[in-house]
N, C-alpha and C positions, 0 to 999 in steps of 0.2 A: 476478405471478410470471413468471419466465422459465424455460421448460422446454427443456432441451437434452438430448435422448436420441438419440444417433447412433452409427453405426458406419461406418468408412471405412477401406479398405485403400489404403495409399500405398506401393507397392512392398513392401519387407520390413517396413515399419512399419505398424502398424494403430492406429486410433483407436477406442476403445470407451468412451463416457462417458454418464453418466446424472446430470443435474444439475437441481435445482429452486432457482433463485436468487431473491433478494429483488427486489421490483418497484421498489425505490428504493435510494439509496445507491450506494456504489462497491464493486464486487466485483473483487478482484484475482485473475487467473489467473497463478499463480506456478510456476516450475519452471526447470530447466536448459535450455539451448539444445537444441532437438530433442525436447523433451518432448511437444509437441503443442499448445502454447498458441495459437499463431497459427492453426493448422488449425481449432481450435474457433471462434475469432473469425471466420475466413473462411467457415466453414459458416453461422454466424449471419448474416453479411453477405450471403450468397448467392454468394460468390466460389468456394466449394468445395461441390460437391454430394455429400452423404453417400450411401453405398450403401443405407442403411436408417435408419429412425428418424423422429423428430419434433422440430420446433423451433417453439415458440410463445411469443409475447409477449403476456401477458394472454390475452384471448379471440381474438387474431389468430394464425392459424396461418401460419407462414412456409414450413414444409416438413413434409410427411407422406408417407412412401413408400407406406403402405397406401392412403391416399386419393388418391395421385398428385397431390399439391399441391407445387409448387415456385415460390414467389412470385419474380418477377423482381427483380433488385437494385434497380431504380429505384422499385419499388412497395413496398419493405419499410419505407420511411420511417425509415431508420437513418442516423445521422451516424457517419462513419468517419474516424479520424485514423491515418495510417501513420507509420513511422519518418521518412520524408522528407515534406515538406509537400505535394508534388504540386500545387503551385499552377500556374495558367495564366500562363506567362511574359509573354504579350502584354497582360495585364490589370494594372490598378493594384491596390493592396491593397483599396481600396474595392470595386472590381468583383469581385475574388476573394471578398471577404466576402459580397457580395450574390448571388453565383452560386448558384443552387439554393435561395435563401431561399423559404420556403413562404408565398406571399401569402395563401393560404386560411386561414392561422392568424394574421392580423394582430391585434395586441393581446395575443397570447400571448407572455409573456417567454421569452427575453431579446430586447430590441430592439437595433438597431444601436448605439445610444448605450450600452446596458448592456455590450455586448461590447467596444466600443472602450475604455470606462472600465476594465472588469475586466482586460483584457489589455494596457493601456497602448499603444494603437495610434493615438492621435490625431495624432501627428506623422508617421505612416507612410502615411496614407491615399492620398496621391498618388504614392507610390513604386511601382516594379515589383519583382517578386521578385529580380531580379538585383542590386538595390541593397540587399538585406536580409541581415542576418546569419542564421546557422542558427537561432538562438533566435527571432529575429523571424519567420522563415518559419513555424516551428512554431506560434507564437502566432496567426498569421493562419490557419493551417490549422485550429486549434482553434476560432477564432472563426467560420470558415465553417461548420464542423460544427454549432456551437451555433445559428447563424442559420437552419439548415434546419428548426428546431423539430422535431427528430427524436423518435421514440417511445423511442429508446434511443441511447446514445452508446457506440461501440466504439473503443477506443484501443489500437493495437498498438505497444507500446514506443515511445511518441512522443518519448522523451528519449534513446533509444539512440545516435543519431547525433551527439549534442551533446557538446562538451567540458565540463569541469567548470564553467567560468564560465558558459557558456550554459545548462547544466542548472540551476545555482543561480538563474538568471534566470527560468526557466520554471516550476520546481517550485512555488514559493510561489503562483504564479498558478493552477496546477492545483488546489492545495489550496483556493483560494477558490471553485472550481467548486461546492462544496457550498452556497454561498450562492444559486446559481441552479438547483441540481439538483432538478428535479421529475420526473426520469426516471431509470431505471437506467443505470449506467455500468459497462461491462466494461472492465477495464484489464489488459492483458497486460504482464508485466514479469519480469525475472530479477534485479532489484535490490531487496533487502529494504528499503533506506532509502526507496525510492519507495513501497513497500507500506505501511510504517509511517506515512509522512506522509499518504497519501491514502485507503487502503482501510478499509472497515468490515467486509467479509467477505473471507476468504482461502480460495482453492481451490488446493490443492497438486496438481500434475499430474506424473506420473512415467511415462514410457514409454507415453504415450497413454491412461493410465488415471487415474482420480481417486483420489489417495492419502488425502486428507482434506479436509474443508470445515468451517469454524467461524469464530469471530471471530479477528481477528489475534492478540489476547492469548492466546486458548486454544491456538492451534496453535504459537505461538512458545515457549510454556512447556513443551512436551512434548519430553522428551529423546529419545524414540523417533523423532521426526521431524527431528532436527537435521541428518541427512544430506540432507534436502530443503530445509530452511529456511536452511541455510548453516552449514557446520562452522566455517570460519575466522572468520566474522563473527557467530557465534552469540550470542544474547542474549535478554533478556526484554522484552516489551512490556507496560507497566503503564498503567492509568488513574489519573490523579491530579487534584487540585483545587488551584488557587492559594489559599493561605491567608495570605500576607503577603509583604512585601518588605523588604529591608535596603539602602536606597539608599547608605548609607555604604560598604558593601563590595561593592555591585553584585550582590546575590543576590536570588533569588526563593525563597520557602518554599512547598513543596508538601506536601499530605497524600496519602499512599499507604497505603491500608488502615489508617488511623489513625496511621501513623508519619510523622514529619517528614523531609523530604528537601530539601536546598538545591541549587539549580542557578544557573547564571549568569542575570543578570536577563533577564526575559522581557517586561517592560512590559505585563503583563496585569492586569486587575482581579481583586480578591479574589473567589473563587467561580467563576472561569472553569475549566471542565474542560479538561484536556489529556491527551495520550497521549505517553509517552516510552519510548524504547528504551535499555536499559542493556546494554552488551556484557558478555559473560561475562568477558572479559579485564580489565575495569575493576572487577571485584568480588573482594575478598579476604575471607578468613574468619578470625575470631579467636574463641577460647573466652571471652575477657573483653574488654571494650572497652579499648583501649590509652589510657593517660593522655597520653603524649607522642607524638603522631602528627599528620600533616598532614590526615588524613581528617576532613571535616566531617560526613559521613554514616555513622552507625553504627547500623544497624537490627537490633533483636532478631529472630531467626529460628530456625527448626528445620530440621534436615537432613531433607528429604522424599524424596530419591532420589539415588542415586549411580550414574553411568553406568559402563559398561565402560571400562577404561583405554585410551587411545590413545597409545601410546608413553610419553613421560615425564609426560603430563598426563591429567587426567580432569575431567569436568564434574559439578558437584554442584548439585542443585535445592534451593533454600531457601524454605520457606514463611514468609510474614511474619506469620502468625497461626495460631490453631488452627481457624479456620472451614474447612468442607469445601471451599469454593472460594476459599481465601485467595490473594492475589497471590503469585506466585513469582518468585524471582530465579535466574539461573544464575550460577555462579562457576566459572571455569576455574583450577585449581591443579595443582601437580605431585603425582604419586603419593607422593613423599617427604613433602610437606607434609601430605597427607591421613593418611599413616601416623603422622607425628609428632603430629598433633592427635587421633588416635584417632577419626576421623569414623565415625559409624554412624547409621543411621536413628533419628530421634527425638531426636538430640542437640541441646540448645539451644546456639546460637552467636550471633555478631554478624556481620552482613554489612557490610563496609567498602567504600564506593562512592566513587570519585573524582568530585568535583564537576566537574572540567574534562572528564571523559569524557562529560558530558551537555551537548550544545550544540544549536544550531538544526538541525543535520543529523539529530539523533536525537529531535526533538520534533515533535509535531503537535497541532493543536487549533484551536478546540474541536471535539470529536467528539460525535456523538449518543450 
C-alpha cells in the first residue's frame, strides 16, 4: 500500500490529501490543471516537502513530519517521468537508458533487452537526444525509469507535450507496461482517454482535495462527478469480454453485462477481457428498437438517473440490467427529446450506440 497523508500551503493554494493506494497496478491522479495532481507526485518523489503528514511505500517511510523523517530524493528508489524527457544531451540513448540503473538488483526484470523490445528502441541506441522526435525521447525517458528497478514509478503527464501522432505512438507502449508492472505506478493526467487506456484505480482531485477514489468504471458512471471527469467528453467506462468476430464485416462481438455489443475489429481472441469507453454523445434512447436504422447496437436498459438540465441538453444514466451493480451507460439527449419520450426513473428503454463511436482510442485491454 502507498500512504499519502499530507498538508502543504502553496501561496493561496493548499494541498490536503489522505490517500491509501494499491501496491500494484496503475493509479491515475486526475483533475483539471492546478488541481494539485503534480504537487502530490512531487511530494512523493521528494521534490516538494509537505508542511505536515506522512508518505510511506509499503513498510518504507519516505516522509513523516512527526518522526522528522524526510528521505532524500536519491534514496527513495523511485522512477520519475516528467512531461519532457529530461535526457542527458551528451549521452547516447543506450547511455541514457543505463544511467542510474540499479546494479544491486541484477536479474530483477526488466532487463535492458526487455525495455528496448517493449519501447521499440533497438534502432535508436546509438543516437543522441537531439536526433530524436518528442515521442522517441519520452520512450527513452520511460525506459530509463524502468531500468532503475524502482520501488514505484511516478509519471507526471508524460504525454502532455506530444502532438496527436506522437501521443498515438507512445500510448500503446504505456498500456503494455502492465506486462512488466510488478510495482505501483502513479500516473498524473487531465486527459480521460489516457486514464481509460491505462489506469486501474482513479483518484479525482479538485482544489487540492480528494473528491473521490474508486475504479475507473465506478467513478465515470456517476453523474454527480461529471464536472470532474469531463462534461464535454463525458461517457461511461465498461468492462467487456470478446465473444466472437465477423471477419466479413470487420467487426468484433463483445459481451457487456450479458448484452452483445459490436465494435470495429480488434483482432483479439475469444475470451479476452477489454475495457471500453462509450461517450454520452454517441448514445441515443428509444422506447422500442427501431426496425430501419443504422444502429447495430441496441441494448435493453432502464432509466436509472436523470441529471439536471444543462441548457438544451441533459444526461441520462441507463442501467443495462436489474442487478445492483449493473453496468451503466450515459446518454446525452435534448430536453425536448426527454419530454417527448416521457423519460422517468425505472422506464424500460433501448440504448442505441454508434459502432463507429467505439474505436482504438476508446478501448483498453486486457485489464485485470
